[in-house]
MARVEX-792880 format. One record per residue (C-alpha): x, y, z. Coordinates in steps of 0.2 Angstrom, whole numbers, plus 2048, in hexadecimal, padded with zeros to 3 digits. Each point is the difference from the previous one (the first is absolute). Layout:
// MARVEX-792880
XYZ ...
This chain:
// MARVEX-792880
5AEEA8472 7F47F3802 8057EF7F9 7F37FB7F4 7FB7EB800 7F57F77F1 7F77F1808 7F97F47F2 7EF7F7808 7FB7F07FA 7EF803806 7F280D802 802805813 7F180B7FF 7F47F37F7 7F97FB810 7FC812804 7F88027F0 7F67F2803 7F9805812 7FE8137FA 7F37F87F1 7F87F580D 7FD81080C 7F98097F0 7F47F57FC 7FA7FE812 7FC812800 7F98017F0 7F57F2803 7FA809810 7FD8117F8 80E80780A 80980F7F8 813800807 80E80F7FD 8107FF803 80880F807 8117FB804 80F8047F5 8117FB7FD 80E80B802 80B8047F3 80F7F57FD 80D80580B 7F580980C 7FB7FA811 
């Protein structure tokens, strides 16, 4: 059986990632570029 551990975070560790993504979206939009995300994440527990 797997051990489950809960970790409380005191700060948003993905906030910088979201900021950069928004900056990229704006840059693409400003230049009339349409982008598609063809990568999909695996279902939880699957490689």
